[in-house]
N, C-alpha and C positions, 0 to 999 in steps of 0.2 A: 256417689261412689267414684273414686278415682279410676281413670282409664288404665288398662294393661296392654302390653305389647300384643298379647293374644287377641284381645278384643279388637284392636286396631287392624291386625292382619286379617281377621275374619269378617271385617265390616264389608258388606256388599252394597253396590250402588242400587238405588231404587228409582222410581219415577220422578221423585222430587229430591232436592238436596236434604241430606240427613245430618244431624249434629250429634256428635258423641262428646259429652262434657267431661272435663277433667276436674281441676280445682282452681279456685281463685281467678276465674275469668278465662281460663284456657279451654278451648274445645277444638275438636277435629271435624271439619265439614267434608262430607263425602258427596261428591257431585254425581249426577246421573251418568256421566261419561266415565266414572271410575276414579277421578282425581280425588286426592285426599289433602286438604289444605288446613294448616294450623292457623287458628285465629285467637286473638286476645281481645276480649271485650272489657272496656273500662269506661269510667266517667270522669270528666274533668270540667269544672265550672258548671256543673249541673247538666252537662251534655253527654250523651252516650256516644262512644267512639269505638272503632274497630281497627286493630292492627294485624297485618298479616305476619306470620312467623315462619313461612316457608312451607314446603310440601313434604309429605311422607312418601317414600321411605328415606329421601335424602336427609331430612331432619327427623331423627328418631324422637321418641317420647322424652327421654332424658334431656336432649338438647332443646326441645321445645319448652320444657319447664324452665331450663336455665335462661332462655330468652325472655320468658314471661317474668321471671324473678328480676331480671335486669330492668325490664320495663316498669315493674312495680317500684323499684328503688328510685327511678326517675320521677315517678308520680309522687313519691313521698317527699321529694325535694321541690315539688311544684312544677316539674318539667313535663311537657307533653311528649310522650314517646314517639308519636308520629312526626312531630315537628323536629325532634332531635334527630331522627333518622334522615329526614330531608336535609337538615343542616350538615350532618356528617357526610352525606353523599355529595353535597355541593362542595364541601371543603376538600373531599378526596378528588373531585373532578378539577377543582381549581389548582390543587397541588400538582396533578398530572399535567394540566395545561401550562403550568408555570415551572416545569422542571428545567434544570440547567440545559438539557439537550434541546428542548422545545424553544427556549429563549435563544440559545446559541444558533439554532437553524434560522430563526426569525432574523436575528442580527446578521447572519451570513447572507440571507436572501435580500436584505436591504442594501448591503454594501458590495456584494459580489459584482453587480453590473458596473461598478465604478473601478474595479480592479482589472489588472491583466489576468486573462483566463488561467494561465499557469500558476500565478500567485494564488488565486482563489482556490484552485484545485489542491495546492499544497496545504493550505489552511484547513480545508474541510477534511482532507485525508488525515492530517495530524490530529484533529479533534476526534474523528471517528476511530482512529487506531489507539490513541494514547489517553484520551480524556473521557469520552462518553461511556466506555465500559465501566468506569469507576465512579463517576459522579453525575453521569448524564441523567439518571432517574431521580436525583435528589432535587427537592424544591430549591429553586435558585436562591431564594432568600435565606435558606438554611445551610448553604455550602460554607464550610469553615476553612480557615487557613491551614490547620493540620491535615484536612482532607486533600486540599490542593497540593500541599507539600508531599503527601504520600504519592500522588499522581506523578509529580515531578521527579521524585526519587526513583520511581520505576523506570522512567525514561533515562535518567542519569546513569542508572545501574547497567544499562546496556551500552554505555559509552557514547550516548548521544546528548552531550551536555548542551550544545547549541540548540538542539531541538527542544530541550527542556526549557531553556530561556524563552524560546519563541512560543512554546505552549503557555507559559506563564503570562506572557504579554497578551496572547489571544484571550485567555481566561479573564484577565483584567478588563479587556475591552468588552467582553460579553457581560460581565458583572456591572460595569458602568452603564451599559445599555439597559440592563434590568433596572437599575436605579432610575434612569431617565424615564422609563416606561411604567414606573410605579410598582415594580414587582420585587424590589429588594431595597433595603435601607442603607447598606454599605457594601464596599468592595474589599473583601478580606485579602485579596491578592497583594495589596499594598503592605500587609503585615509580613510578607515573605521577602521583602527587600533585603538582600545580603544573605539569604538562606542558601542560594546556589553559588558554587564557585564561579568566578568570572571565566568567560571564554577567552582563551588566548588566541590572538590573531594568527591565521595561518595563510601561507602563500599557496596558490594553486600550483600543483606539482608541475615542474618543467625541467627539461634536461639541462644538466650543468657540466657534462663531460663531452668534449668535442667529438670523439670517435663514436660515442654512443648515439648521438643525434642522427648521424648518418645511418647507423644500424637500424634505428627505429624507423626512419623514413623508408628504408628498403623493406623492412618487415611489413609496414603498412601496405606497401605496393604489392607484396606477395601473399596477402591474406587469402586463405583458401575457403572461407565460409561463403555465405550467400552473396550473390553479385551486388545486391543493394547495399549491404553493409560494407562490402569491399570498396564500392564507389564512394561511400560516405567517408571511409578512412582515408582514401586517396585525396578527397576534396578538402577535408578539414584543414590541413596545413596551408593549402593554397588560398583559402578565403579568410581564415582565422576569425570567424564570427563566434558568437557564444554557442555552446553545444545545442541548447534548446532551439535556437534559430535555425541551425543547420538541419536538425532532424525534422523540423516542422516546415521546411521549405516547400513552396507550392510552385507547380509548373507555370501557373498563371502569372507569377511574379518574375519569371525568368525569360529574358529575350536573348536567345542564343545568337541570333544574327547581329544584334547590337552588342553582344557580349556584356550584358548587364543583368544584375539581380537587384530588384527594387522591392523592399518590404518595410514593415514598421518594426522598429526595435522594441522588443518586449519590455526591456528594463526602463526605458524612458518614454515609450509611446510616441516616438518621433520617426519620420520617414528617413530612409537610409538607402544608399546605392552602393552596391559592391561591383566594381568593374571586374570582369572575369578574364583572366589570362588565357592564352590559347590552350594551355594545358587543362585548365578548368573546363573550358568549353568542350574540349575533346571528351573528357570524362562524362559530362552531362549529355552530350549527343549520343554517346554509347548507351547510357542509362535510359535515355528517353525512349529507346526502342522497347524497353521492358516495362517502364512505369509511366510513360508519357500519356497513356490513355486515362490515367486517374488524376486525382487532385494533388496528391503528395509526391514529391520527388523521391522520398524515401519512405514508402508505405510500410506499415507493420507486417510482421510475418504471417499473421492470421487473417488480416483484413486490409483491403485497400482503402477503407474508409477512415483509417486513422494513421498517423505517422508512426514510425518505428519508436520503440520504447526508449526512455531516457537512459536505459542501461545497456542498450545494444552496442554502442561504440565502446563504452568502457569494458564491457564483457569481452568484446573482440580483442581489445588491447591486452587484457589479462591473459587471454588464450595465446596471444603472441609472445607471452613472457615479459610484458612490460608492466612492472609493478606500479601500484597506485602512488607510491612515494616518489616515483621517478617522472611520470608524465600523466597528465589528465587531458581530457578533451579541451578543457579551458586553457591548458598550458600552452597551446600553440599561439595564443594571443601574446603571452609574455615572450615567447621565442621570437615572434615577428617584430614586436616593438623593439626589442633589444638589438636584433640583427639589422633591421632597417635603419636604426639610428646610429649604432656604433660601428657597423661594418660597411653598410651601403651608403651611409651619409645622407639619408633622406631627411628632409625638413621635419622636425617634430610635430608641427601643426598638421601636416599631411597625414602623418601616422595616426595622430589622435582623431582626425576626421574619419579615417578608415576603421578605427576601432569603435566608432560611433560614440566617442566621448564628447562631452560638451566643450566646444571651442569658441572663444569669443574674439571678435575683431578688436582693433585698437579703441573703438568707442564703446566696448562692452556689449555689443550686440552679437547674438548667436548667428553663426554662418548657416546658410541654408544647405540642404542636402546635396545640391549640385556644385557647391564650392570646390574649386580646384579639381574638378573632375578629370580634365586632361592629364594633369600631373599625377593624380591618384591612379589613373589608368596605366600610366607609364610605370609607376611604382609597383603595382600589382604584377605586371609582367616581369619587371626586374626581380621581384621576390620569387616568382615561380621559377625563373631561370636559375636563380641562386640555389634554390632547393634541388633542382636537377643536378647541379654541379656537386652538391654534397653527396647525393646518392651515387654519383659517379666516382666519389672518392676524394674530392677536394677537401682542403682543411676546413675545420669548423671551429669557431671561437667559443669560449666558455660563456654560458648564459646565466642571467640572474634576474630577479624581480618578479613582479606579479601584476596582472592586469585584470580588472573587473569586467 
């Protein structure tokens, strides 16, 4: 006689396991501890077998019968339900283990040690913010070109076309890694060639109006925010290094007595020396009283264990009324290169050395980091003095160009 919900609810545990039979091999086993387990008994190849169907009340009578019927259909096709369940579970595990995000993080873990830390951070943040939420859970072998394009369109829609191109490049690298490791057969990112509009080259914003440059320099000196950011703003024009190198400056790399800052250039992974003008040394000596006990010259607002955020200087400039279209932290490099060359008459190779650009000697060999150090030291002091004159009201020439 078939089981009923009432009979199941009223079943009480005994000293030994009890079996309440339904139909076509399904029964409920009531254990001495009170557990109620659905079982399906069947024969295959002359052997008796048993398949668990879950526990009551999580699996009700109707659901247990549905599972039994599914198992019987497999048996009718000569398939062992137990083996089918194991294979399905294994396939599900494999799909999860080979998801796009899992493979991407494995790829990142392999290559990140070979990258500059900031470069690696940008890549993983881009993937976590713009890619993983949409295709991260998909089996890497099943990711399609339309799915990737949908991801890129979301990035493009917020006005970040260059980021969309970079995300596409990263996805292609991940998919090719999946192919190399036997987890995908092809890279669909190649099908998206031409699907995104090209990125138009842009110059880093730099001042182009004489009077405005002097106003900006005076505004930077008069910033009323935190002293750390104030010092970073005052120092940025004097050293014209890349913004990331300035905010990550370490006291261990700075010798105030020798008036030198020695560090490794993030973009090229080469050693570099920045001679410090007397104005720069004065700023750093003053700041050393506040942050000199820690690692970073410009520590973050919340913790001394990390440098200030990459947005701190830009945000300060915006609060000072300096729009992003007019000047960026990177723009001081373009300002320095133009003025040093066209106004102060400094040799171009000295300027390029100080910008940490690759400079070759007549035989094609790269100069070392100490090349022309006395001349560069003189140049940096000349530059700092020129900036002081502009703040005092001297004429300023028009600027142009871009420096990486």
